[in-house]
Structures are given as structure tokens and as C-alpha cells.
N, CA, C and O atoms as CSV, one atom per row, in Angstrom:
chain,resi,resn,atom,element,x,y,z
A,1,UNK,N,N,45.174,142.488,131.438
A,1,UNK,CA,C,46.312,141.621,130.599
A,1,UNK,C,C,47.409,142.918,130.272
A,1,UNK,O,O,47.271,144.042,129.790
A,2,UNK,N,N,48.600,142.109,130.820
A,2,UNK,CA,C,49.580,142.871,130.747
A,2,UNK,C,C,50.818,142.714,129.780
A,2,UNK,O,O,50.962,141.513,129.548
A,3,UNK,N,N,51.574,143.324,129.262
A,3,UNK,CA,C,52.655,142.711,128.024
A,3,UNK,C,C,54.039,143.679,128.548
A,3,UNK,O,O,54.569,144.602,127.929
A,4,UNK,N,N,54.399,143.133,129.873
A,4,UNK,CA,C,55.765,144.072,130.138
A,4,UNK,C,C,56.952,143.670,129.467
A,4,UNK,O,O,57.976,144.334,129.624
A,5,UNK,N,N,56.942,142.757,128.806
A,5,UNK,CA,C,58.228,142.017,127.772
A,5,UNK,C,C,57.784,141.715,126.253
A,5,UNK,O,O,57.429,140.573,125.961
A,6,UNK,N,N,57.798,142.411,125.595
A,6,UNK,CA,C,57.590,142.119,124.616
A,6,UNK,C,C,59.103,141.420,123.431
A,6,UNK,O,O,60.149,142.066,123.369
A,7,UNK,N,N,58.943,140.249,122.722
A,7,UNK,CA,C,59.589,139.579,122.056
A,7,UNK,C,C,59.831,139.833,120.768
A,7,UNK,O,O,58.754,139.477,120.292
A,8,UNK,N,N,60.454,140.184,119.889
A,8,UNK,CA,C,60.681,140.572,118.293
A,8,UNK,C,C,62.130,140.060,118.064
A,8,UNK,O,O,63.279,140.501,118.095
A,9,UNK,N,N,61.267,138.529,117.740
A,9,UNK,CA,C,62.824,138.190,116.389
A,9,UNK,C,C,62.961,138.386,115.589
A,9,UNK,O,O,61.934,138.330,114.912
A,10,UNK,N,N,64.089,138.746,114.919
A,10,UNK,CA,C,64.343,138.977,113.722
A,10,UNK,C,C,65.326,138.209,113.295
A,10,UNK,O,O,66.114,137.587,114.008
A,11,UNK,N,N,65.282,138.255,111.744
A,11,UNK,CA,C,65.869,137.606,110.673
A,11,UNK,C,C,66.839,138.467,109.641
A,11,UNK,O,O,67.784,138.012,108.997
A,12,UNK,N,N,66.436,139.605,109.654
A,12,UNK,CA,C,67.073,140.535,109.090
A,12,UNK,C,C,66.735,140.282,107.415
A,12,UNK,O,O,67.431,140.670,106.476
A,13,UNK,N,N,65.851,139.752,107.365
A,13,UNK,CA,C,65.199,139.644,105.697
A,13,UNK,C,C,64.164,141.260,105.829
A,13,UNK,O,O,63.543,141.860,106.706
A,14,UNK,N,N,64.444,141.405,104.536
A,14,UNK,CA,C,63.403,142.646,103.725
A,14,UNK,C,C,61.724,142.525,105.087
A,14,UNK,O,O,60.922,143.442,104.905
A,15,UNK,N,N,61.492,141.920,105.778
A,15,UNK,CA,C,60.141,141.475,106.460
A,15,UNK,C,C,60.711,142.321,107.987
A,15,UNK,O,O,59.918,142.908,108.723
A,16,UNK,N,N,61.864,142.258,108.198
A,16,UNK,CA,C,62.071,142.217,109.830
A,16,UNK,C,C,61.475,143.851,109.975
A,16,UNK,O,O,60.612,144.172,110.793
A,17,UNK,N,N,62.208,144.913,108.884
A,17,UNK,CA,C,61.678,146.523,109.392
A,17,UNK,C,C,60.284,146.503,109.436
A,17,UNK,O,O,59.780,147.061,110.410
A,18,UNK,N,N,59.195,145.759,108.233
A,18,UNK,CA,C,57.734,145.933,108.147
A,18,UNK,C,C,56.976,145.541,109.489
A,18,UNK,O,O,55.759,145.628,109.654
A,19,UNK,N,N,57.916,145.092,110.427
A,19,UNK,CA,C,57.092,144.430,111.537
A,19,UNK,C,C,57.560,145.816,112.533
A,19,UNK,O,O,56.513,146.412,112.784
A,20,UNK,N,N,58.302,146.266,112.940
A,20,UNK,CA,C,58.793,147.210,113.543
A,20,UNK,C,C,57.516,148.222,114.147
A,20,UNK,O,O,57.271,148.440,115.333
A,21,UNK,N,N,56.703,148.827,112.798
A,21,UNK,CA,C,55.763,149.325,113.367
A,21,UNK,C,C,54.833,148.690,114.323
A,21,UNK,O,O,54.460,149.461,115.207
A,22,UNK,N,N,54.457,147.739,114.370
A,22,UNK,CA,C,53.605,146.986,115.104
A,22,UNK,C,C,54.161,146.538,116.744
A,22,UNK,O,O,53.417,146.342,117.706
A,23,UNK,N,N,55.451,146.458,116.738
A,23,UNK,CA,C,56.199,146.570,118.085
A,23,UNK,C,C,56.152,147.925,118.597
A,23,UNK,O,O,55.341,148.294,119.446
A,24,UNK,N,N,56.865,148.516,118.170
A,24,UNK,CA,C,56.867,150.064,118.764
A,24,UNK,C,C,54.964,150.289,119.118
A,24,UNK,O,O,54.788,150.529,120.312
A,25,UNK,N,N,54.193,150.262,118.637
A,25,UNK,CA,C,52.700,150.358,118.861
A,25,UNK,C,C,52.355,149.918,120.191
A,25,UNK,O,O,51.918,150.641,121.086
A,26,UNK,N,N,52.637,148.385,120.272
A,26,UNK,CA,C,52.484,147.471,121.148
A,26,UNK,C,C,53.359,147.794,122.595
A,26,UNK,O,O,53.084,147.533,123.766
A,27,UNK,N,N,54.280,148.331,122.109
A,27,UNK,CA,C,55.355,148.621,123.183
A,27,UNK,C,C,55.119,149.830,123.905
A,27,UNK,O,O,55.586,149.935,125.039
A,28,UNK,N,N,54.473,150.732,123.408
A,28,UNK,CA,C,54.135,152.066,123.536
A,28,UNK,C,C,52.757,151.881,124.463
A,28,UNK,O,O,52.640,152.329,125.604
A,29,UNK,N,N,51.713,151.107,123.717
A,29,UNK,CA,C,50.496,150.917,124.731
A,29,UNK,C,C,50.579,150.481,125.871
A,29,UNK,O,O,49.797,150.755,126.781
A,30,UNK,N,N,51.617,149.694,125.950
A,30,UNK,CA,C,51.885,148.672,127.276
A,30,UNK,C,C,53.104,149.049,127.948
A,30,UNK,O,O,53.543,148.185,128.707
A,31,UNK,N,N,53.780,150.151,127.857
A,31,UNK,CA,C,55.116,150.567,128.167
A,31,UNK,C,C,55.872,149.198,128.391
A,31,UNK,O,O,55.975,148.745,129.531
A,32,UNK,N,N,56.358,148.593,127.383
A,32,UNK,CA,C,56.604,147.311,127.252
A,32,UNK,C,C,58.314,147.598,127.578
A,32,UNK,O,O,58.878,148.684,127.444
A,33,UNK,N,N,59.029,146.129,128.101
A,33,UNK,CA,C,60.380,146.383,127.347
A,33,UNK,C,C,60.426,145.415,126.161
A,33,UNK,O,O,59.612,144.494,126.109
A,34,UNK,N,N,61.608,145.638,124.936
A,34,UNK,CA,C,61.231,144.956,123.558
A,34,UNK,C,C,62.809,144.369,123.932
A,34,UNK,O,O,63.844,144.861,124.382
A,35,UNK,N,N,62.398,143.157,123.517
A,35,UNK,CA,C,63.816,142.301,123.568
A,35,UNK,C,C,63.746,141.767,122.176
A,35,UNK,O,O,62.896,141.053,121.643
A,36,UNK,N,N,65.054,142.387,121.635
A,36,UNK,CA,C,65.112,141.678,119.889
A,36,UNK,C,C,66.005,140.575,119.727
A,36,UNK,O,O,67.143,140.749,120.163
A,37,UNK,N,N,65.807,139.763,119.332
A,37,UNK,CA,C,66.325,138.207,119.475
A,37,UNK,C,C,67.056,138.018,117.853
A,37,UNK,O,O,66.423,138.300,116.836
A,38,UNK,N,N,68.135,137.624,117.835
A,38,UNK,CA,C,68.399,137.176,116.341
A,38,UNK,C,C,68.760,135.533,117.100
A,38,UNK,O,O,68.972,135.351,118.299
A,39,UNK,N,N,68.751,134.572,116.118
A,39,UNK,CA,C,69.126,133.274,116.384
A,39,UNK,C,C,69.908,132.857,114.987
A,39,UNK,O,O,69.331,132.644,113.921
A,40,UNK,N,N,71.304,132.784,115.199
A,40,UNK,CA,C,72.332,132.334,114.265
A,40,UNK,C,C,72.026,130.385,114.133
A,40,UNK,O,O,72.033,129.446,114.929
A,41,UNK,N,N,71.739,130.600,112.355
A,41,UNK,CA,C,72.202,129.021,112.237
A,41,UNK,C,C,73.343,128.173,112.748
A,41,UNK,O,O,74.376,128.841,112.741
A,42,UNK,N,N,73.500,127.149,113.115
A,42,UNK,CA,C,74.507,126.616,113.630
A,42,UNK,C,C,74.953,125.649,111.984
A,42,UNK,O,O,74.103,125.276,111.175
A,43,UNK,N,N,76.042,125.487,111.884
A,43,UNK,CA,C,76.337,124.811,110.468
A,43,UNK,C,C,76.011,123.445,110.273
A,43,UNK,O,O,75.984,122.914,109.163
A,44,UNK,N,N,75.692,122.710,111.648
A,44,UNK,CA,C,74.651,121.799,111.114
A,44,UNK,C,C,73.469,121.903,110.311
A,44,UNK,O,O,73.037,120.961,109.646
A,45,UNK,N,N,72.985,122.947,110.361
A,45,UNK,CA,C,71.743,123.186,109.318
A,45,UNK,C,C,71.915,123.293,107.712
A,45,UNK,O,O,71.097,123.349,106.794
A,46,UNK,N,N,73.340,123.297,107.765
A,46,UNK,CA,C,73.918,123.698,106.238
A,46,UNK,C,C,74.017,122.759,105.575
A,46,UNK,O,O,73.622,122.683,104.412
A,47,UNK,N,N,74.827,121.464,106.513
A,47,UNK,CA,C,75.451,120.367,105.326
A,47,UNK,C,C,74.951,119.217,106.365
A,47,UNK,O,O,74.887,119.431,107.576
A,48,UNK,N,N,74.608,117.986,105.770
A,48,UNK,CA,C,74.359,116.808,105.960
A,48,UNK,C,C,75.819,116.023,105.870
A,48,UNK,O,O,75.919,114.854,106.241
A,49,UNK,N,N,76.944,116.777,105.340
A,49,UNK,CA,C,77.970,115.906,105.149
A,49,UNK,C,C,79.100,115.995,106.508
A,49,UNK,O,O,79.295,117.076,107.064
A,50,UNK,N,N,79.644,115.010,106.851
A,50,UNK,CA,C,80.685,115.310,108.155
A,50,UNK,C,C,81.740,116.661,107.920
A,50,UNK,O,O,82.102,117.085,106.822
A,51,UNK,N,N,82.117,117.196,109.237
A,51,UNK,CA,C,82.674,118.275,109.091
A,51,UNK,C,C,83.444,118.374,110.615
A,51,UNK,O,O,82.832,118.463,111.679
A,52,UNK,N,N,84.893,118.340,110.471
A,52,UNK,CA,C,85.632,118.447,111.897
A,52,UNK,C,C,84.745,119.384,112.780
A,52,UNK,O,O,83.969,120.297,112.495
A,53,UNK,N,N,85.055,118.951,113.685
A,53,UNK,CA,C,83.998,119.922,114.910
A,53,UNK,C,C,84.677,121.209,114.813
A,53,UNK,O,O,84.082,122.268,114.619
A,54,UNK,N,N,86.200,121.067,114.982
A,54,UNK,CA,C,86.656,122.462,114.995
A,54,UNK,C,C,86.130,123.886,113.947
A,54,UNK,O,O,85.879,125.079,114.117
A,55,UNK,N,N,86.156,123.032,112.968
A,55,UNK,CA,C,85.768,123.787,111.476
A,55,UNK,C,C,84.249,124.755,111.717
A,55,UNK,O,O,83.919,125.931,111.561
A,56,UNK,N,N,83.444,123.179,112.295
A,56,UNK,CA,C,81.857,123.792,112.502
A,56,UNK,C,C,81.771,124.850,114.142
A,56,UNK,O,O,80.780,125.544,114.369
A,57,UNK,N,N,82.729,124.794,114.923
A,57,UNK,CA,C,82.734,125.624,115.886
A,57,UNK,C,C,83.085,126.872,115.298
A,57,UNK,O,O,82.162,127.659,115.506
A,58,UNK,N,N,84.090,127.448,114.601
A,58,UNK,CA,C,84.679,128.593,114.147
A,58,UNK,C,C,83.553,128.882,113.052
A,58,UNK,O,O,83.123,130.025,113.212
A,59,UNK,N,N,83.091,128.384,112.258
A,59,UNK,CA,C,81.569,128.932,111.511
A,59,UNK,C,C,80.642,128.859,112.505
A,59,UNK,O,O,79.877,129.760,112.163
A,60,UNK,N,N,80.256,128.461,113.363
A,60,UNK,CA,C,78.979,128.764,114.617
A,60,UNK,C,C,79.625,130.141,115.107
A,60,UNK,O,O,78.907,131.111,114.860
A,61,UNK,N,N,80.781,130.418,115.722
A,61,UNK,CA,C,80.990,131.355,116.341
A,61,UNK,C,C,81.042,132.987,115.277
A,61,UNK,O,O,80.683,134.128,115.569
A,62,UNK,N,N,81.655,132.415,113.993
A,62,UNK,CA,C,81.113,133.648,113.324
A,62,UNK,C,C,80.402,134.265,113.077
A,62,UNK,O,O,80.489,135.479,112.891
A,63,UNK,N,N,79.293,133.435,112.994
A,63,UNK,CA,C,77.774,133.277,112.599
A,63,UNK,C,C,77.283,134.305,113.932
A,63,UNK,O,O,76.586,135.320,113.898
A,64,UNK,N,N,77.912,133.640,115.055
A,64,UNK,CA,C,77.108,134.551,116.179
A,64,UNK,C,C,77.517,136.113,116.436
A,64,UNK,O,O,76.799,137.055,116.774
A,65,UNK,N,N,79.068,136.060,116.131
A,65,UNK,CA,C,79.515,137.596,115.725
A,65,UNK,C,C,79.143,138.303,115.074
A,65,UNK,O,O,78.715,139.365,115.526
A,66,UNK,N,N,79.134,138.071,113.877
A,66,UNK,CA,C,78.225,138.798,112.565
A,66,UNK,C,C,76.853,138.980,113.252
A,66,UNK,O,O,76.663,140.196,113.245
A,67,UNK,N,N,75.888,138.418,113.794
A,67,UNK,CA,C,74.517,138.639,114.336
A,67,UNK,C,C,74.744,139.758,115.311
A,67,UNK,O,O,74.137,140.827,115.252
A,68,UNK,N,N,75.706,139.435,116.267
A,68,UNK,CA,C,75.995,140.542,117.432
A,68,UNK,C,C,76.059,141.630,116.378
A,68,UNK,O,O,74.989,142.208,116.189
A,69,UNK,N,N,76.857,141.938,115.819
A,69,UNK,CA,C,77.377,143.133,115.347
A,69,UNK,C,C,75.942,143.109,114.312
A,69,UNK,O,O,75.367,144.180,114.505
A,70,UNK,N,N,75.439,142.557,113.645
A,70,UNK,CA,C,73.924,143.511,112.829
A,70,UNK,C,C,73.056,143.956,113.925
A,70,UNK,O,O,72.571,145.080,114.051
A,71,UNK,N,N,72.885,142.722,114.877
A,71,UNK,CA,C,71.501,143.184,115.585
A,71,UNK,C,C,71.772,144.432,116.781
A,71,UNK,O,O,70.905,144.662,117.624
A,72,UNK,N,N,72.776,145.022,116.753
A,72,UNK,CA,C,73.296,146.251,117.534
A,72,UNK,C,C,73.375,147.387,116.658
A,72,UNK,O,O,73.528,148.477,117.209
A,73,UNK,N,N,73.289,147.346,115.200
A,73,UNK,CA,C,73.101,148.138,113.905
A,73,UNK,C,C,71.796,148.109,114.056
A,73,UNK,O,O,71.246,149.110,114.515
A,74,UNK,N,N,71.175,147.178,113.769
A,74,UNK,CA,C,69.580,147.266,113.859
A,74,UNK,C,C,68.979,147.847,114.472
A,74,UNK,O,O,68.209,148.709,114.047
A,75,UNK,N,N,69.155,147.538,115.734
A,75,UNK,CA,C,68.228,148.545,117.274
A,75,UNK,C,C,68.733,149.342,117.345
A,75,UNK,O,O,68.264,149.956,118.303
A,76,UNK,N,N,70.083,150.262,116.616
A,76,UNK,CA,C,70.315,151.772,116.648
A,76,UNK,C,C,69.717,152.524,115.547
A,76,UNK,O,O,69.568,153.746,115.529
A,77,UNK,N,N,69.296,151.474,114.379
A,77,UNK,CA,C,68.576,152.173,113.204
A,77,UNK,C,C,67.332,152.196,113.237
A,77,UNK,O,O,66.807,153.121,112.617
A,78,UNK,N,N,66.674,151.480,113.757
A,78,UNK,CA,C,65.211,151.428,114.421
A,78,UNK,C,C,64.683,151.554,115.503
A,78,UNK,O,O,63.489,151.841,115.596
A,79,UNK,N,N,65.618,151.329,116.755
A,79,UNK,CA,C,65.122,151.405,117.758
A,79,UNK,C,C,65.691,152.792,118.971
A,79,UNK,O,O,65.570,152.860,120.194
A,80,UNK,N,N,66.232,153.621,118.108
A,80,UNK,CA,C,67.184,154.611,119.005
A,80,UNK,C,C,66.648,155.249,119.680
A,80,UNK,O,O,67.294,155.837,120.548
A,81,UNK,N,N,65.031,155.446,119.577
A,81,UNK,CA,C,64.325,156.651,120.629
A,81,UNK,C,C,63.640,155.739,121.455
A,81,UNK,O,O,62.648,156.112,122.081
A,82,UNK,N,N,64.005,154.731,121.517
A,82,UNK,CA,C,63.499,153.565,122.348
A,82,UNK,C,C,64.140,153.407,123.847
A,82,UNK,O,O,65.326,153.077,123.825
A,83,UNK,N,N,63.692,153.546,124.857
A,83,UNK,CA,C,64.825,153.567,126.171
A,83,UNK,C,C,64.743,151.929,126.828
A,83,UNK,O,O,65.641,151.586,127.598
A,84,UNK,N,N,63.761,151.072,126.523
A,84,UNK,CA,C,63.702,149.820,127.152
A,84,UNK,C,C,63.913,148.945,126.055
A,84,UNK,O,O,62.964,148.563,125.370
A,85,UNK,N,N,65.508,148.470,125.756
A,85,UNK,CA,C,65.451,147.599,124.600
A,85,UNK,C,C,66.797,147.136,125.468
A,85,UNK,O,O,67.671,147.581,126.211
A,86,UNK,N,N,66.133,145.422,124.570
A,86,UNK,CA,C,67.288,145.005,124.936
A,86,UNK,C,C,67.482,143.766,124.012
A,86,UNK,O,O,66.570,142.986,123.740
A,87,UNK,N,N,68.884,143.652,123.511
A,87,UNK,CA,C,69.429,142.813,122.363
A,87,UNK,C,C,69.928,141.334,122.541
A,87,UNK,O,O,70.857,141.279,123.346
A,88,UNK,N,N,69.560,140.107,122.004
A,88,UNK,CA,C,70.347,139.071,122.396
A,88,UNK,C,C,70.594,138.340,120.908
A,88,UNK,O,O,70.003,138.493,119.839
A,89,UNK,N,N,71.587,137.582,121.245
A,89,UNK,CA,C,72.001,136.827,120.054
A,89,UNK,C,C,71.970,135.368,120.467
A,89,UNK,O,O,72.313,135.173,121.633
A,90,UNK,N,N,71.620,134.275,119.735
A,90,UNK,CA,C,72.421,132.805,120.018
A,90,UNK,C,C,72.117,132.263,118.793
A,90,UNK,O,O,71.689,132.826,117.786
A,91,UNK,N,N,72.406,131.015,119.001
A,91,UNK,CA,C,72.517,130.124,118.104
A,91,UNK,C,C,71.818,128.846,118.237
A,91,UNK,O,O,71.414,128.307,119.267
A,92,UNK,N,N,71.741,128.438,116.988
A,92,UNK,CA,C,71.148,126.843,116.809
A,92,UNK,C,C,69.727,126.993,115.845
A,92,UNK,O,O,69.617,127.552,114.753
A,93,UNK,N,N,68.518,126.171,116.793
A,93,UNK,CA,C,67.542,125.565,115.564
A,93,UNK,C,C,66.614,127.383,116.441
A,93,UNK,O,O,66.666,127.634,117.645
A,94,UNK,N,N,65.987,128.180,115.497
A,94,UNK,CA,C,65.608,129.292,115.585
A,94,UNK,C,C,64.368,128.694,116.482
A,94,UNK,O,O,64.621,128.715,117.686
A,95,UNK,N,N,63.391,128.295,116.221
A,95,UNK,CA,C,62.021,127.941,116.628
A,95,UNK,C,C,62.603,127.499,118.246
A,95,UNK,O,O,62.092,128.253,119.074
A,96,UNK,N,N,63.507,126.502,118.861
A,96,UNK,CA,C,63.804,126.207,119.909
A,96,UNK,C,C,64.331,127.294,120.804
A,96,UNK,O,O,63.811,127.570,121.885
A,97,UNK,N,N,65.464,127.944,120.271
A,97,UNK,CA,C,65.963,128.939,120.509
A,97,UNK,C,C,65.265,130.384,121.221
A,97,UNK,O,O,65.639,131.021,122.206
A,98,UNK,N,N,64.128,130.601,120.311
A,98,UNK,CA,C,62.815,131.174,120.800
A,98,UNK,C,C,62.190,131.092,122.031
A,98,UNK,O,O,62.107,131.835,123.008
A,99,UNK,N,N,61.824,130.138,121.771
A,99,UNK,CA,C,61.029,129.107,123.242
A,99,UNK,C,C,62.019,129.217,124.339
A,99,UNK,O,O,61.737,129.857,125.351
A,100,UNK,N,N,63.120,128.650,124.200
A,100,UNK,CA,C,63.653,129.160,125.493
A,100,UNK,C,C,64.418,130.227,125.876
A,100,UNK,O,O,65.063,130.235,126.924
A,101,UNK,N,N,64.374,131.410,124.843
A,101,UNK,CA,C,64.546,132.760,125.671
A,101,UNK,C,C,62.880,133.427,125.880
A,101,UNK,O,O,62.675,134.635,126.004
A,102,UNK,N,N,62.210,132.784,125.884
A,102,UNK,CA,C,60.683,133.110,126.108
A,102,UNK,C,C,60.965,132.815,127.995
A,102,UNK,O,O,60.797,133.371,129.081
A,103,UNK,N,N,61.349,131.895,127.555
A,103,UNK,CA,C,60.948,131.221,129.431
A,103,UNK,C,C,62.228,131.665,130.344
A,103,UNK,O,O,62.094,131.885,131.548
A,104,UNK,N,N,63.218,131.754,129.809
A,104,UNK,CA,C,64.389,132.200,130.065
A,104,UNK,C,C,64.354,133.763,130.752
A,104,UNK,O,O,64.923,134.048,131.806
A,105,UNK,N,N,63.529,134.745,129.886
A,105,UNK,CA,C,63.496,135.926,130.060
A,105,UNK,C,C,62.094,136.633,130.674
A,105,UNK,O,O,61.806,137.819,130.835
A,106,UNK,N,N,61.297,135.311,130.965
A,106,UNK,CA,C,59.765,135.771,131.309
A,106,UNK,C,C,58.730,136.828,130.242
A,106,UNK,O,O,58.066,137.808,130.581
A,107,UNK,N,N,58.860,136.330,129.137
A,107,UNK,CA,C,59.048,137.518,128.117
A,107,UNK,C,C,56.809,137.130,128.175
A,107,UNK,O,O,56.277,136.065,128.488
A,108,UNK,N,N,56.298,138.087,127.867
A,108,UNK,CA,C,54.631,138.090,127.771
A,108,UNK,C,C,54.432,138.169,126.531
A,108,UNK,O,O,53.257,137.812,126.455
A,109,UNK,N,N,54.948,138.509,124.950
A,109,UNK,CA,C,53.995,138.186,124.445
A,109,UNK,C,C,55.339,138.483,123.186
A,109,UNK,O,O,56.425,139.042,123.344
A,110,UNK,N,N,54.773,137.902,122.032
A,110,UNK,CA,C,56.058,137.173,121.030
A,110,UNK,C,C,55.024,138.135,119.707
A,110,UNK,O,O,53.812,137.985,119.551
A,111,UNK,N,N,56.079,139.262,118.755
A,111,UNK,CA,C,55.380,139.587,117.731
A,111,UNK,C,C,56.499,139.002,116.610
A,111,UNK,O,O,57.703,138.872,116.831
A,112,UNK,N,N,56.091,138.815,115.876
A,112,UNK,CA,C,57.061,138.156,114.469
A,112,UNK,C,C,56.350,138.190,113.515
A,112,UNK,O,O,55.124,138.265,113.442
A,113,UNK,N,N,57.471,138.107,112.398
A,113,UNK,CA,C,56.704,138.030,111.072
A,113,UNK,C,C,56.986,137.013,110.637
A,113,UNK,O,O,58.043,136.429,110.877
A,114,UNK,N,N,55.577,136.379,109.502
A,114,UNK,CA,C,55.605,135.227,108.820
A,114,UNK,C,C,55.949,135.483,107.199
A,114,UNK,O,O,55.472,136.343,106.460
A,115,UNK,N,N,56.961,134.424,106.889
A,115,UNK,CA,C,57.436,134.684,105.389
A,115,UNK,C,C,56.196,134.365,104.308
A,115,UNK,O,O,56.137,134.861,103.182
A,116,UNK,N,N,55.366,133.577,104.793
A,116,UNK,CA,C,54.373,133.043,104.057
A,116,UNK,C,C,54.749,132.248,102.486
A,116,UNK,O,O,54.402,132.470,101.326
A,117,UNK,N,N,55.660,131.201,103.167
A,117,UNK,CA,C,56.057,130.430,101.996
A,117,UNK,C,C,55.502,129.183,101.606
A,117,UNK,O,O,55.296,128.269,102.405
A,118,UNK,N,N,55.294,129.137,100.574
A,118,UNK,CA,C,54.577,127.576,100.272
A,118,UNK,C,C,55.525,127.150,99.159
A,118,UNK,O,O,56.302,127.853,98.513
A,119,UNK,N,N,55.279,125.788,99.074
A,119,UNK,CA,C,55.591,124.817,98.131
A,119,UNK,C,C,56.738,124.090,98.650
A,119,UNK,O,O,56.825,123.509,99.731
A,120,UNK,N,N,57.833,124.233,97.484
A,120,UNK,CA,C,59.289,123.688,97.658
A,120,UNK,C,C,60.167,124.773,99.219
A,120,UNK,O,O,60.582,124.459,100.335
A,121,UNK,N,N,60.089,126.018,98.469
A,121,UNK,CA,C,60.569,126.629,100.431
A,121,UNK,C,C,60.151,126.897,101.589
A,121,UNK,O,O,60.769,127.365,102.545
A,122,UNK,N,N,58.515,126.430,101.446
A,122,UNK,CA,C,58.282,125.541,102.787
A,122,UNK,C,C,58.754,124.222,103.126
A,122,UNK,O,O,58.744,124.046,104.344
A,123,UNK,N,N,59.108,123.374,102.551
A,123,UNK,CA,C,59.188,122.101,102.526
A,123,UNK,C,C,60.770,122.183,103.057
A,123,UNK,O,O,60.982,121.562,104.098
A,124,UNK,N,N,61.784,122.807,102.520
A,124,UNK,CA,C,62.977,123.344,102.503
A,124,UNK,C,C,63.244,124.225,104.042
A,124,UNK,O,O,64.097,123.926,104.878
A,125,UNK,N,N,62.607,124.966,104.099
A,125,UNK,CA,C,63.039,126.313,104.903
A,125,UNK,C,C,62.191,125.919,105.828
A,125,UNK,O,O,62.676,126.235,106.914
A,126,UNK,N,N,60.936,125.269,105.997
A,126,UNK,CA,C,60.350,125.216,107.098
A,126,UNK,C,C,59.378,126.415,107.651
A,126,UNK,O,O,59.182,127.326,106.847
A,127,UNK,N,N,58.920,126.490,108.583
A,127,UNK,CA,C,58.243,127.418,109.163
A,127,UNK,C,C,58.290,127.686,110.442
A,127,UNK,O,O,57.491,127.270,111.282
A,128,UNK,N,N,59.636,128.695,110.718
A,128,UNK,CA,C,60.063,129.344,112.042
A,128,UNK,C,C,58.519,129.734,113.323
A,128,UNK,O,O,58.216,129.459,114.484
A,129,UNK,N,N,57.919,130.555,112.085
A,129,UNK,CA,C,56.778,131.107,112.721
A,129,UNK,C,C,55.414,129.870,113.348
A,129,UNK,O,O,54.583,130.105,114.225
A,130,UNK,N,N,55.557,128.779,112.672
A,130,UNK,CA,C,54.538,127.883,112.801
A,130,UNK,C,C,55.054,127.203,114.045
A,130,UNK,O,O,54.280,126.969,114.973
A,131,UNK,N,N,56.318,126.878,114.103
A,131,UNK,CA,C,56.908,125.675,115.111
A,131,UNK,C,C,57.022,126.696,116.464
A,131,UNK,O,O,57.256,126.159,117.547
A,132,UNK,N,N,56.887,127.901,116.411
A,132,UNK,CA,C,56.614,128.705,117.546
A,132,UNK,C,C,55.333,128.791,117.748
A,132,UNK,O,O,55.114,129.107,118.918
A,133,UNK,N,N,54.400,128.654,117.138
A,133,UNK,CA,C,53.130,129.501,117.515
A,133,UNK,C,C,52.661,127.646,118.025
A,133,UNK,O,O,51.741,127.612,118.843
A,134,UNK,N,N,53.095,126.570,117.693
A,134,UNK,CA,C,52.776,125.393,118.224
A,134,UNK,C,C,53.383,125.258,119.686
A,134,UNK,O,O,52.674,124.706,120.528
A,135,UNK,N,N,54.335,125.606,119.963
A,135,UNK,CA,C,55.341,125.256,120.975
A,135,UNK,C,C,55.290,126.810,122.159
A,135,UNK,O,O,55.622,126.710,123.340
A,136,UNK,N,N,54.900,127.903,121.639
A,136,UNK,CA,C,54.946,128.793,123.030
A,136,UNK,C,C,53.673,129.008,124.122
A,136,UNK,O,O,52.515,129.189,123.746
A,137,UNK,N,N,53.959,128.972,125.095
A,137,UNK,CA,C,52.994,129.329,126.051
A,137,UNK,C,C,52.750,130.525,126.306
A,137,UNK,O,O,52.732,130.796,127.506
A,138,UNK,N,N,52.520,131.486,125.479
A,138,UNK,CA,C,52.366,132.928,125.533
A,138,UNK,C,C,51.546,133.405,124.471
A,138,UNK,O,O,51.188,132.511,123.704
A,139,UNK,N,N,51.160,134.505,124.214
A,139,UNK,CA,C,50.147,135.044,123.228
A,139,UNK,C,C,51.497,135.459,121.924
A,139,UNK,O,O,52.616,135.782,122.322
A,140,UNK,N,N,51.241,135.402,120.700
A,140,UNK,CA,C,51.562,135.689,119.564
A,140,UNK,C,C,50.686,136.457,118.767
A,140,UNK,O,O,49.495,136.421,118.457
A,141,UNK,N,N,51.983,137.387,118.466
A,141,UNK,CA,C,51.256,137.971,117.157
A,141,UNK,C,C,52.263,138.337,115.717
A,141,UNK,O,O,53.212,139.090,115.499
A,142,UNK,N,N,51.446,137.329,114.896
A,142,UNK,CA,C,51.957,137.317,113.424
A,142,UNK,C,C,51.894,138.294,112.524
A,142,UNK,O,O,50.900,138.995,112.333
A,143,UNK,N,N,52.641,138.351,112.111
A,143,UNK,CA,C,52.550,139.584,110.906
A,143,UNK,C,C,53.007,139.216,109.623
A,143,UNK,O,O,54.195,139.014,109.368
A,144,UNK,N,N,52.094,139.127,108.821
A,144,UNK,CA,C,52.620,139.088,107.683
A,144,UNK,C,C,52.611,140.099,106.439
A,144,UNK,O,O,51.640,140.473,105.781
A,145,UNK,N,N,54.224,140.501,106.274
A,145,UNK,CA,C,54.249,141.974,105.380
A,145,UNK,C,C,53.561,141.992,104.229
A,145,UNK,O,O,53.499,140.878,103.709
A,146,UNK,N,N,53.107,142.714,103.736
A,146,UNK,CA,C,52.644,143.174,102.513
A,146,UNK,C,C,53.621,143.188,101.413
A,146,UNK,O,O,54.403,144.099,101.687
A,147,UNK,N,N,53.964,142.641,100.319
A,147,UNK,CA,C,55.093,142.956,99.519
A,147,UNK,C,C,54.261,143.702,98.752
A,147,UNK,O,O,53.098,143.466,98.425
A,148,UNK,N,N,55.341,145.126,98.356
A,148,UNK,CA,C,55.130,146.227,97.177
A,148,UNK,C,C,55.154,145.846,96.301
A,148,UNK,O,O,55.007,146.564,95.311
């Protein structure tokens, strides 16, 4: 089994840096290319009321541009010694965009964190990891970062 391309979806939460050692170790073991993906939520996920289309587009474009800046900083900070890195930003539903990226880039393995939300948080925010796990056609490694 080979994992030539590993996808590491990030959300820039406190959990993201805690997943990095797992990503680096697997990439080292298999000499893999690391793909770091950030999915910016579109405006439709933040409101249920009508918002003019141009206002939503401005919000979405700003979220993507901020995501591009943050993912570049994230990769330069945490993966500066890694040679085979590819970064990407998309917008929309996180799970859907992750699955689309897997297919488009022929990813072999996903390594992602899970927040382990329960109760009302899970009801409101859902579980991106759970949705990806159910929909992915490839192996997935879920890491639940241990809080200190």
C-alpha cells in the first residue's frame, strides 16, 4: 500500500497544529506529497435570512482571500522543512469540498482532526470528520487531539 498524496484539511483551530506530527510522520514514512486544504464557509452557512447576492459574494471572496493568507502562513510555519507541499483554499460545505478535492487530486490518504463535539455543539456545528468518513472512497486517519 502506498500513500503518495496525503490530504491534511485544516480549520486553523487549536487542534490543527496537534495533528501535524502525524501528518509529517506518515509523509516521511511513505515519501508522500502533503496537501493542506482549508475550506472557507460560504455566507449561506452563517445566515438563514435573505442577503443580496453581491453582499454574499463579497463575504465569500473575503473569506477565501483570508484563507489563502492564513494557509500560506500555516504551511510556512509548520512545514517549512517539507519539500513536497501543496496548499489549497476552497469555499463551501467543508465535507463536500474535502471529498471533491480528494477526487480531483487523486489523494491516497486523509489525516484530519476531530473536535469530539457533543450535545448542542454537535447539533449546531455537525461533524465534518463524520461526514467525510461516511463519504470518502479512501482511507482516513482521524486524530482526536488530547486537550492539556
